[in-house]
PyMOL Python script that loads the backbone (N, CA, C, O; Angstrom):
from pymol import cmd

cmd.read_pdbstr("""\
ATOM      1  N   MET A   1       0.901  -1.155   0.218  1.00  0.00           N
ATOM      2  CA  MET A   1      -0.163   0.059  -0.120  1.00  0.00           C
ATOM      3  C   MET A   1       0.691   1.303  -0.232  1.00  0.00           C
ATOM      4  O   MET A   1       1.577   1.341   0.622  1.00  0.00           O
ATOM      5  N   VAL A   2       0.666   2.014  -0.807  1.00  0.00           N
ATOM      6  CA  VAL A   2       1.319   3.109  -1.102  1.00  0.00           C
ATOM      7  C   VAL A   2       0.831   3.963  -0.728  1.00  0.00           C
ATOM      8  O   VAL A   2      -0.323   4.002  -1.154  1.00  0.00           O
ATOM      9  N   GLN A   3       1.255   5.393   0.381  1.00  0.00           N
ATOM     10  CA  GLN A   3       0.353   6.672   0.485  1.00  0.00           C
ATOM     11  C   GLN A   3       1.316   7.669  -0.055  1.00  0.00           C
ATOM     12  O   GLN A   3       2.536   7.502  -0.053  1.00  0.00           O
ATOM     13  N   ARG A   4       0.483   9.082  -0.679  1.00  0.00           N
ATOM     14  CA  ARG A   4       1.067   9.901  -1.007  1.00  0.00           C
ATOM     15  C   ARG A   4       0.386  11.480  -0.555  1.00  0.00           C
ATOM     16  O   ARG A   4      -0.705  11.915  -0.923  1.00  0.00           O
ATOM     17  N   ARG A   5       1.365  12.152   0.327  1.00  0.00           N
ATOM     18  CA  ARG A   5       0.351  13.338   0.686  1.00  0.00           C
ATOM     19  C   ARG A   5       0.268  14.552  -0.369  1.00  0.00           C
ATOM     20  O   ARG A   5       1.384  14.951  -0.701  1.00  0.00           O
ATOM     21  N   ILE A   6      -0.383  14.958  -0.728  1.00  0.00           N
ATOM     22  CA  ILE A   6      -0.636  16.160  -1.498  1.00  0.00           C
ATOM     23  C   ILE A   6      -1.550  17.824  -1.315  1.00  0.00           C
ATOM     24  O   ILE A   6      -2.334  18.077  -0.401  1.00  0.00           O
ATOM     25  N   MET A   7      -1.313  18.405  -2.016  1.00  0.00           N
ATOM     26  CA  MET A   7      -2.502  19.709  -1.827  1.00  0.00           C
ATOM     27  C   MET A   7      -2.905  19.550  -3.229  1.00  0.00           C
ATOM     28  O   MET A   7      -2.171  19.403  -4.206  1.00  0.00           O
ATOM     29  N   LEU A   8      -4.569  19.618  -3.162  1.00  0.00           N
ATOM     30  CA  LEU A   8      -4.378  20.069  -4.693  1.00  0.00           C
ATOM     31  C   LEU A   8      -5.434  21.306  -4.346  1.00  0.00           C
ATOM     32  O   LEU A   8      -6.011  21.514  -3.280  1.00  0.00           O
ATOM     33  N   LYS A   9      -5.509  22.138  -5.715  1.00  0.00           N
ATOM     34  CA  LYS A   9      -6.462  23.054  -5.981  1.00  0.00           C
ATOM     35  C   LYS A   9      -7.631  22.791  -6.556  1.00  0.00           C
ATOM     36  O   LYS A   9      -7.713  21.749  -7.206  1.00  0.00           O
ATOM     37  N   PRO A  10      -8.902  23.755  -6.437  1.00  0.00           N
ATOM     38  CA  PRO A  10     -10.063  22.996  -7.011  1.00  0.00           C
ATOM     39  C   PRO A  10      -9.958  23.154  -9.056  1.00  0.00           C
ATOM     40  O   PRO A  10     -10.655  22.631  -9.926  1.00  0.00           O
ATOM     41  N   GLU A  11      -8.740  24.129  -9.148  1.00  0.00           N
ATOM     42  CA  GLU A  11      -8.809  23.934 -10.418  1.00  0.00           C
ATOM     43  C   GLU A  11      -8.061  22.665 -11.205  1.00  0.00           C
ATOM     44  O   GLU A  11      -8.122  22.540 -12.428  1.00  0.00           O
ATOM     45  N   ASP A  12      -7.373  21.776 -10.364  1.00  0.00           N
ATOM     46  CA  ASP A  12      -6.767  20.580 -10.256  1.00  0.00           C
ATOM     47  C   ASP A  12      -7.402  19.511 -10.657  1.00  0.00           C
ATOM     48  O   ASP A  12      -7.210  18.813 -11.652  1.00  0.00           O
ATOM     49  N   VAL A  13      -8.409  19.401  -9.558  1.00  0.00           N
ATOM     50  CA  VAL A  13      -9.124  18.133  -9.107  1.00  0.00           C
ATOM     51  C   VAL A  13      -9.197  17.662 -10.933  1.00  0.00           C
ATOM     52  O   VAL A  13      -8.470  16.673 -11.036  1.00  0.00           O
ATOM     53  N   LYS A  14      -9.719  17.972 -12.151  1.00  0.00           N
ATOM     54  CA  LYS A  14     -10.355  17.520 -13.237  1.00  0.00           C
ATOM     55  C   LYS A  14      -9.281  16.730 -13.668  1.00  0.00           C
ATOM     56  O   LYS A  14      -9.550  15.614 -14.111  1.00  0.00           O
ATOM     57  N   ASP A  15      -7.542  17.284 -13.598  1.00  0.00           N
ATOM     58  CA  ASP A  15      -6.669  16.559 -14.155  1.00  0.00           C
ATOM     59  C   ASP A  15      -6.320  15.555 -13.331  1.00  0.00           C
ATOM     60  O   ASP A  15      -5.617  14.697 -13.865  1.00  0.00           O
ATOM     61  N   PHE A  16      -6.680  15.334 -11.806  1.00  0.00           N
ATOM     62  CA  PHE A  16      -6.113  14.632 -11.178  1.00  0.00           C
ATOM     63  C   PHE A  16      -7.136  13.291 -11.262  1.00  0.00           C
ATOM     64  O   PHE A  16      -6.732  12.136 -11.123  1.00  0.00           O
ATOM     65  N   VAL A  17      -8.521  13.666 -11.515  1.00  0.00           N
ATOM     66  CA  VAL A  17      -9.139  12.535 -11.864  1.00  0.00           C
ATOM     67  C   VAL A  17      -8.997  11.348 -12.956  1.00  0.00           C
ATOM     68  O   VAL A  17      -9.024  10.126 -12.817  1.00  0.00           O
ATOM     69  N   THR A  18      -8.805  12.320 -14.301  1.00  0.00           N
ATOM     70  CA  THR A  18      -8.697  12.014 -14.996  1.00  0.00           C
ATOM     71  C   THR A  18      -7.568  10.815 -15.137  1.00  0.00           C
ATOM     72  O   THR A  18      -7.750   9.715 -15.659  1.00  0.00           O
ATOM     73  N   VAL A  19      -6.173  11.390 -14.442  1.00  0.00           N
ATOM     74  CA  VAL A  19      -5.090  10.646 -14.620  1.00  0.00           C
ATOM     75  C   VAL A  19      -5.855   9.634 -13.253  1.00  0.00           C
ATOM     76  O   VAL A  19      -6.249   8.590 -13.774  1.00  0.00           O
ATOM     77  N   ALA A  20      -5.977   9.635 -12.653  1.00  0.00           N
ATOM     78  CA  ALA A  20      -6.632   8.514 -11.400  1.00  0.00           C
ATOM     79  C   ALA A  20      -7.328   7.233 -11.819  1.00  0.00           C
ATOM     80  O   ALA A  20      -7.260   6.045 -11.503  1.00  0.00           O
ATOM     81  N   SER A  21      -8.250   8.217 -12.938  1.00  0.00           N
ATOM     82  CA  SER A  21      -9.073   6.958 -13.787  1.00  0.00           C
ATOM     83  C   SER A  21      -8.487   5.708 -14.944  1.00  0.00           C
ATOM     84  O   SER A  21      -9.030   4.625 -15.164  1.00  0.00           O
ATOM     85  N   LYS A  22      -7.235   6.245 -15.568  1.00  0.00           N
ATOM     86  CA  LYS A  22      -6.110   5.389 -16.245  1.00  0.00           C
ATOM     87  C   LYS A  22      -5.754   4.578 -15.316  1.00  0.00           C
ATOM     88  O   LYS A  22      -4.742   3.966 -15.656  1.00  0.00           O
ATOM     89  N   CYS A  23      -6.029   4.372 -14.567  1.00  0.00           N
ATOM     90  CA  CYS A  23      -5.297   3.282 -13.628  1.00  0.00           C
ATOM     91  C   CYS A  23      -6.330   2.146 -13.428  1.00  0.00           C
ATOM     92  O   CYS A  23      -7.543   2.242 -13.242  1.00  0.00           O
ATOM     93  N   ASP A  24      -5.439   0.898 -13.522  1.00  0.00           N
ATOM     94  CA  ASP A  24      -6.542  -0.303 -13.554  1.00  0.00           C
ATOM     95  C   ASP A  24      -6.467  -1.222 -11.870  1.00  0.00           C
ATOM     96  O   ASP A  24      -6.516  -2.432 -11.648  1.00  0.00           O
ATOM     97  N   PHE A  25      -6.334  -0.046 -10.915  1.00  0.00           N
ATOM     98  CA  PHE A  25      -6.107  -0.178  -9.669  1.00  0.00           C
ATOM     99  C   PHE A  25      -7.036   0.420  -8.445  1.00  0.00           C
ATOM    100  O   PHE A  25      -6.355   1.414  -8.195  1.00  0.00           O
ATOM    101  N   ASP A  26      -7.639   0.454  -7.935  1.00  0.00           N
ATOM    102  CA  ASP A  26      -8.223   0.647  -6.764  1.00  0.00           C
ATOM    103  C   ASP A  26      -6.933   2.619  -5.922  1.00  0.00           C
ATOM    104  O   ASP A  26      -5.918   2.654  -5.227  1.00  0.00           O
ATOM    105  N   ILE A  27      -7.762   3.714  -6.515  1.00  0.00           N
ATOM    106  CA  ILE A  27      -7.289   4.663  -5.823  1.00  0.00           C
ATOM    107  C   ILE A  27      -8.009   5.620  -5.261  1.00  0.00           C
ATOM    108  O   ILE A  27      -8.700   6.382  -5.937  1.00  0.00           O
ATOM    109  N   ASP A  28      -7.889   5.707  -3.433  1.00  0.00           N
ATOM    110  CA  ASP A  28      -8.597   6.478  -2.429  1.00  0.00           C
ATOM    111  C   ASP A  28      -7.913   7.377  -2.356  1.00  0.00           C
ATOM    112  O   ASP A  28      -6.760   7.350  -2.788  1.00  0.00           O
ATOM    113  N   ILE A  29      -8.764   9.020  -1.454  1.00  0.00           N
ATOM    114  CA  ILE A  29      -8.180   9.827  -1.492  1.00  0.00           C
ATOM    115  C   ILE A  29      -8.667   9.888   0.197  1.00  0.00           C
ATOM    116  O   ILE A  29      -9.395   9.042   0.716  1.00  0.00           O
ATOM    117  N   TYR A  30      -8.117  11.024   0.870  1.00  0.00           N
ATOM    118  CA  TYR A  30      -8.603  10.777   2.081  1.00  0.00           C
ATOM    119  C   TYR A  30      -7.904  12.084   3.042  1.00  0.00           C
ATOM    120  O   TYR A  30      -6.719  12.393   3.157  1.00  0.00           O
ATOM    121  N   TYR A  31      -9.112  12.689   3.655  1.00  0.00           N
ATOM    122  CA  TYR A  31      -8.565  13.594   5.138  1.00  0.00           C
ATOM    123  C   TYR A  31      -9.212  12.956   5.989  1.00  0.00           C
ATOM    124  O   TYR A  31     -10.184  12.239   5.749  1.00  0.00           O
ATOM    125  N   ASN A  32      -8.627  13.209   7.260  1.00  0.00           N
ATOM    126  CA  ASN A  32      -9.093  12.194   8.703  1.00  0.00           C
ATOM    127  C   ASN A  32     -10.202  11.418   8.658  1.00  0.00           C
ATOM    128  O   ASN A  32      -9.748  10.288   8.475  1.00  0.00           O
ATOM    129  N   ARG A  33     -11.824  11.311   8.736  1.00  0.00           N
ATOM    130  CA  ARG A  33     -12.609  10.341   8.859  1.00  0.00           C
ATOM    131  C   ARG A  33     -13.296  10.165   6.956  1.00  0.00           C
ATOM    132  O   ARG A  33     -13.972   9.268   6.451  1.00  0.00           O
ATOM    133  N   TYR A  34     -12.830  11.231   6.460  1.00  0.00           N
ATOM    134  CA  TYR A  34     -13.854  11.223   5.318  1.00  0.00           C
ATOM    135  C   TYR A  34     -12.635  10.563   3.960  1.00  0.00           C
ATOM    136  O   TYR A  34     -11.521  10.966   3.627  1.00  0.00           O
ATOM    137  N   THR A  35     -13.449   9.467   3.483  1.00  0.00           N
ATOM    138  CA  THR A  35     -12.466   8.630   2.274  1.00  0.00           C
ATOM    139  C   THR A  35     -13.151   8.287   1.201  1.00  0.00           C
ATOM    140  O   THR A  35     -14.120   7.557   1.410  1.00  0.00           O
ATOM    141  N   VAL A  36     -12.802   8.785  -0.535  1.00  0.00           N
ATOM    142  CA  VAL A  36     -13.849   8.971  -1.160  1.00  0.00           C
ATOM    143  C   VAL A  36     -12.762   7.850  -2.057  1.00  0.00           C
ATOM    144  O   VAL A  36     -11.702   7.368  -1.658  1.00  0.00           O
ATOM    145  N   ASP A  37     -13.525   7.631  -3.526  1.00  0.00           N
ATOM    146  CA  ASP A  37     -12.298   6.899  -4.427  1.00  0.00           C
ATOM    147  C   ASP A  37     -12.002   8.447  -5.571  1.00  0.00           C
ATOM    148  O   ASP A  37     -12.855   9.218  -6.011  1.00  0.00           O
ATOM    149  N   ALA A  38     -10.596   8.466  -5.766  1.00  0.00           N
ATOM    150  CA  ALA A  38     -10.006   9.370  -6.414  1.00  0.00           C
ATOM    151  C   ALA A  38     -10.440   9.222  -7.483  1.00  0.00           C
ATOM    152  O   ALA A  38      -9.652   9.861  -8.180  1.00  0.00           O
ATOM    153  N   LYS A  39     -11.516   8.613  -8.418  1.00  0.00           N
ATOM    154  CA  LYS A  39     -11.540   8.234  -9.777  1.00  0.00           C
ATOM    155  C   LYS A  39     -13.433   9.002  -9.428  1.00  0.00           C
ATOM    156  O   LYS A  39     -14.327   8.721 -10.226  1.00  0.00           O
ATOM    157  N   SER A  40     -13.613   9.562  -8.665  1.00  0.00           N
ATOM    158  CA  SER A  40     -14.875  10.223  -8.520  1.00  0.00           C
ATOM    159  C   SER A  40     -14.773  11.820  -8.076  1.00  0.00           C
ATOM    160  O   SER A  40     -14.329  12.434  -7.106  1.00  0.00           O
ATOM    161  N   ILE A  41     -15.355  12.111  -9.177  1.00  0.00           N
ATOM    162  CA  ILE A  41     -15.067  13.881  -9.602  1.00  0.00           C
ATOM    163  C   ILE A  41     -15.812  14.580  -8.254  1.00  0.00           C
ATOM    164  O   ILE A  41     -15.279  14.996  -7.225  1.00  0.00           O
ATOM    165  N   LEU A  42     -17.225  14.558  -8.634  1.00  0.00           N
ATOM    166  CA  LEU A  42     -17.592  14.905  -7.206  1.00  0.00           C
ATOM    167  C   LEU A  42     -17.076  14.418  -5.894  1.00  0.00           C
ATOM    168  O   LEU A  42     -17.083  15.167  -4.917  1.00  0.00           O
ATOM    169  N   GLY A  43     -16.649  13.251  -5.833  1.00  0.00           N
ATOM    170  CA  GLY A  43     -16.360  12.158  -4.424  1.00  0.00           C
ATOM    171  C   GLY A  43     -14.938  13.497  -3.986  1.00  0.00           C
ATOM    172  O   GLY A  43     -14.919  13.968  -2.849  1.00  0.00           O
ATOM    173  N   VAL A  44     -13.872  13.942  -5.054  1.00  0.00           N
ATOM    174  CA  VAL A  44     -12.834  15.027  -4.513  1.00  0.00           C
ATOM    175  C   VAL A  44     -13.400  16.182  -4.180  1.00  0.00           C
ATOM    176  O   VAL A  44     -13.079  16.557  -3.052  1.00  0.00           O
ATOM    177  N   TYR A  45     -14.274  17.023  -4.873  1.00  0.00           N
ATOM    178  CA  TYR A  45     -14.441  18.207  -5.014  1.00  0.00           C
ATOM    179  C   TYR A  45     -15.674  17.802  -3.150  1.00  0.00           C
ATOM    180  O   TYR A  45     -15.715  18.637  -2.247  1.00  0.00           O
ATOM    181  N   GLY A  46     -16.217  16.854  -3.096  1.00  0.00           N
ATOM    182  CA  GLY A  46     -16.683  17.345  -1.240  1.00  0.00           C
ATOM    183  C   GLY A  46     -15.469  17.012  -0.794  1.00  0.00           C
ATOM    184  O   GLY A  46     -15.738  15.812  -0.752  1.00  0.00           O
ATOM    185  N   LEU A  47     -14.582  17.043  -0.498  1.00  0.00           N
ATOM    186  CA  LEU A  47     -13.020  17.159   0.459  1.00  0.00           C
ATOM    187  C   LEU A  47     -12.587  18.670   0.521  1.00  0.00           C
ATOM    188  O   LEU A  47     -12.665  19.580  -0.304  1.00  0.00           O
ATOM    189  N   ASP A  48     -12.092  18.597   1.828  1.00  0.00           N
ATOM    190  CA  ASP A  48     -11.313  20.216   2.056  1.00  0.00           C
ATOM    191  C   ASP A  48     -10.453  20.187   1.412  1.00  0.00           C
ATOM    192  O   ASP A  48      -9.562  19.385   1.691  1.00  0.00           O
ATOM    193  N   LEU A  49     -10.270  21.357  -0.163  1.00  0.00           N
ATOM    194  CA  LEU A  49      -9.019  21.237  -0.114  1.00  0.00           C
ATOM    195  C   LEU A  49      -8.382  22.288  -0.249  1.00  0.00           C
ATOM    196  O   LEU A  49      -7.687  22.675  -1.188  1.00  0.00           O
ATOM    197  N   THR A  50      -8.738  22.956   1.138  1.00  0.00           N
ATOM    198  CA  THR A  50      -7.577  23.346   1.476  1.00  0.00           C
ATOM    199  C   THR A  50      -6.734  23.143   2.888  1.00  0.00           C
ATOM    200  O   THR A  50      -6.276  23.938   3.709  1.00  0.00           O
ATOM    201  N   LYS A  51      -6.748  21.576   2.769  1.00  0.00           N
ATOM    202  CA  LYS A  51      -6.704  20.812   4.089  1.00  0.00           C
ATOM    203  C   LYS A  51      -4.895  19.736   2.720  1.00  0.00           C
ATOM    204  O   LYS A  51      -4.618  19.849   1.526  1.00  0.00           O
ATOM    205  N   VAL A  52      -4.279  18.926   3.832  1.00  0.00           N
ATOM    206  CA  VAL A  52      -3.391  18.005   2.697  1.00  0.00           C
ATOM    207  C   VAL A  52      -4.018  16.657   2.957  1.00  0.00           C
ATOM    208  O   VAL A  52      -4.279  16.194   4.068  1.00  0.00           O
ATOM    209  N   LEU A  53      -4.186  16.194   2.003  1.00  0.00           N
ATOM    210  CA  LEU A  53      -5.199  14.934   1.389  1.00  0.00           C
ATOM    211  C   LEU A  53      -3.782  13.834   1.677  1.00  0.00           C
ATOM    212  O   LEU A  53      -2.566  13.979   1.807  1.00  0.00           O
ATOM    213  N   THR A  54      -4.562  12.928   1.681  1.00  0.00           N
ATOM    214  CA  THR A  54      -3.496  11.352   1.572  1.00  0.00           C
ATOM    215  C   THR A  54      -4.514  10.625   0.494  1.00  0.00           C
ATOM    216  O   THR A  54      -5.718  10.427   0.329  1.00  0.00           O
ATOM    217  N   VAL A  55      -3.188  10.348  -0.154  1.00  0.00           N
ATOM    218  CA  VAL A  55      -3.870   9.482  -1.790  1.00  0.00           C
ATOM    219  C   VAL A  55      -2.457   8.165  -1.090  1.00  0.00           C
ATOM    220  O   VAL A  55      -1.357   8.235  -0.541  1.00  0.00           O
ATOM    221  N   ARG A  56      -3.783   6.681  -1.758  1.00  0.00           N
ATOM    222  CA  ARG A  56      -3.984   5.622  -1.131  1.00  0.00           C
ATOM    223  C   ARG A  56      -4.235   5.248  -2.080  1.00  0.00           C
ATOM    224  O   ARG A  56      -5.242   5.668  -2.651  1.00  0.00           O
ATOM    225  N   TYR A  57      -2.922   3.714  -2.995  1.00  0.00           N
ATOM    226  CA  TYR A  57      -3.483   3.054  -3.598  1.00  0.00           C
ATOM    227  C   TYR A  57      -2.137   1.542  -3.672  1.00  0.00           C
ATOM    228  O   TYR A  57      -0.946   1.439  -3.380  1.00  0.00           O
ATOM    229  N   ASP A  58      -2.747   1.011  -3.991  1.00  0.00           N
ATOM    230  CA  ASP A  58      -1.809  -0.775  -4.106  1.00  0.00           C
ATOM    231  C   ASP A  58      -1.491  -0.849  -5.507  1.00  0.00           C
ATOM    232  O   ASP A  58      -1.911  -1.922  -5.942  1.00  0.00           O
ATOM    233  N   GLY A  59      -0.837  -0.053  -6.542  1.00  0.00           N
ATOM    234  CA  GLY A  59      -0.679  -0.790  -7.959  1.00  0.00           C
ATOM    235  C   GLY A  59       0.705   0.168  -8.345  1.00  0.00           C
ATOM    236  O   GLY A  59       1.471   0.565  -7.467  1.00  0.00           O
ATOM    237  N   TYR A  60       0.874   0.440  -9.664  1.00  0.00           N
ATOM    238  CA  TYR A  60       1.838   1.128 -10.311  1.00  0.00           C
ATOM    239  C   TYR A  60       1.606   1.596 -11.818  1.00  0.00           C
ATOM    240  O   TYR A  60       1.609   0.993 -12.891  1.00  0.00           O
ATOM    241  N   ASN A  61       1.380   3.072 -11.407  1.00  0.00           N
ATOM    242  CA  ASN A  61       1.530   3.675 -12.818  1.00  0.00           C
ATOM    243  C   ASN A  61       2.606   5.086 -12.893  1.00  0.00           C
ATOM    244  O   ASN A  61       2.553   6.026 -12.099  1.00  0.00           O
ATOM    245  N   ALA A  62       3.598   4.960 -14.077  1.00  0.00           N
ATOM    246  CA  ALA A  62       3.933   6.000 -14.004  1.00  0.00           C
ATOM    247  C   ALA A  62       3.298   7.322 -14.220  1.00  0.00           C
ATOM    248  O   ALA A  62       3.702   8.384 -13.747  1.00  0.00           O
ATOM    249  N   GLY A  63       2.344   7.164 -14.922  1.00  0.00           N
ATOM    250  CA  GLY A  63       1.907   8.490 -15.109  1.00  0.00           C
ATOM    251  C   GLY A  63       0.845   9.438 -13.925  1.00  0.00           C
ATOM    252  O   GLY A  63       0.556  10.634 -13.955  1.00  0.00           O
ATOM    253  N   LEU A  64       0.454   8.401 -12.966  1.00  0.00           N
ATOM    254  CA  LEU A  64       0.223   8.717 -11.467  1.00  0.00           C
ATOM    255  C   LEU A  64       1.472   8.747 -10.986  1.00  0.00           C
ATOM    256  O   LEU A  64       1.155   8.746  -9.797  1.00  0.00           O
ATOM    257  N   GLU A  65       2.301   8.766 -10.976  1.00  0.00           N
ATOM    258  CA  GLU A  65       3.554   8.606  -9.960  1.00  0.00           C
ATOM    259  C   GLU A  65       4.034   9.749 -10.022  1.00  0.00           C
ATOM    260  O   GLU A  65       4.504  10.285  -9.019  1.00  0.00           O
ATOM    261  N   ASN A  66       4.009  10.328 -11.190  1.00  0.00           N
ATOM    262  CA  ASN A  66       4.667  11.553 -12.159  1.00  0.00           C
ATOM    263  C   ASN A  66       3.577  12.887 -11.386  1.00  0.00           C
ATOM    264  O   ASN A  66       3.891  13.724 -10.539  1.00  0.00           O
ATOM    265  N   TYR A  67       2.394  12.682 -11.994  1.00  0.00           N
ATOM    266  CA  TYR A  67       1.457  13.718 -11.092  1.00  0.00           C
ATOM    267  C   TYR A  67       0.995  13.739 -10.300  1.00  0.00           C
ATOM    268  O   TYR A  67      -0.108  14.284 -10.312  1.00  0.00           O
ATOM    269  N   LEU A  68       1.590  13.069  -8.850  1.00  0.00           N
ATOM    270  CA  LEU A  68       1.322  13.316  -7.776  1.00  0.00           C
ATOM    271  C   LEU A  68       2.353  13.951  -7.442  1.00  0.00           C
ATOM    272  O   LEU A  68       2.152  15.043  -6.909  1.00  0.00           O
ATOM    273  N   ALA A  69       4.027  13.422  -7.668  1.00  0.00           N
ATOM    274  CA  ALA A  69       5.154  14.072  -7.550  1.00  0.00           C
ATOM    275  C   ALA A  69       4.984  15.624  -7.711  1.00  0.00           C
ATOM    276  O   ALA A  69       5.525  16.325  -6.856  1.00  0.00           O
ATOM    277  N   SER A  70       4.092  16.396  -9.007  1.00  0.00           N
ATOM    278  CA  SER A  70       4.640  17.397  -8.432  1.00  0.00           C
ATOM    279  C   SER A  70       3.026  18.438  -7.877  1.00  0.00           C
ATOM    280  O   SER A  70       2.512  19.493  -8.249  1.00  0.00           O
ATOM    281  N   PHE A  71       2.771  17.566  -7.004  1.00  0.00           N
ATOM    282  CA  PHE A  71       1.204  17.965  -5.977  1.00  0.00           C
ATOM    283  C   PHE A  71       1.989  17.693  -5.280  1.00  0.00           C
ATOM    284  O   PHE A  71       2.083  18.783  -4.716  1.00  0.00           O
ATOM    285  N   ALA A  72       2.990  16.835  -4.611  1.00  0.00           N
ATOM    286  CA  ALA A  72       3.718  16.965  -3.204  1.00  0.00           C
ATOM    287  C   ALA A  72       3.502  17.972  -2.045  1.00  0.00           C
ATOM    288  O   ALA A  72       3.452  19.199  -1.965  1.00  0.00           O
ATOM    289  N   VAL A  73       3.421  17.188  -1.394  1.00  0.00           N
ATOM    290  CA  VAL A  73       3.749  18.192   0.506  1.00  0.00           C
ATOM    291  C   VAL A  73       4.931  17.164   0.990  1.00  0.00           C
ATOM    292  O   VAL A  73       5.107  15.997   0.643  1.00  0.00           O
ATOM    293  N   ALA A  74       5.773  18.065   2.008  1.00  0.00           N
ATOM    294  CA  ALA A  74       6.358  17.514   2.472  1.00  0.00           C
ATOM    295  C   ALA A  74       6.396  16.660   3.683  1.00  0.00           C
ATOM    296  O   ALA A  74       6.295  17.528   4.550  1.00  0.00           O
ATOM    297  N   CYS A  75       6.479  15.457   4.358  1.00  0.00           N
ATOM    298  CA  CYS A  75       5.814  14.794   5.353  1.00  0.00           C
ATOM    299  C   CYS A  75       6.321  15.288   6.810  1.00  0.00           C
ATOM    300  O   CYS A  75       5.834  14.801   7.831  1.00  0.00           O
TER     301      CYS A  75
END
""", "prot")
cmd.dss("prot")
cmd.show_as("cartoon", "prot")
cmd.util.cbc("prot")
cmd.orient("prot")
């Protein structure tokens, strides 16, 4: 299970969901107790985008890794 901490802006959500949808494994994004499917645009918009979010997945996709690296937050 891989976890990445990211910060998204509202204008980045559509691209994030598009990249996540191209992966053939499950991707969850969460903040505190709220967990949503990262492939759901409404679910991601429902999160508090002013906070650091955690993306959790169990698989590998080079496009996803590169995309998440551009939004990474230092732990």
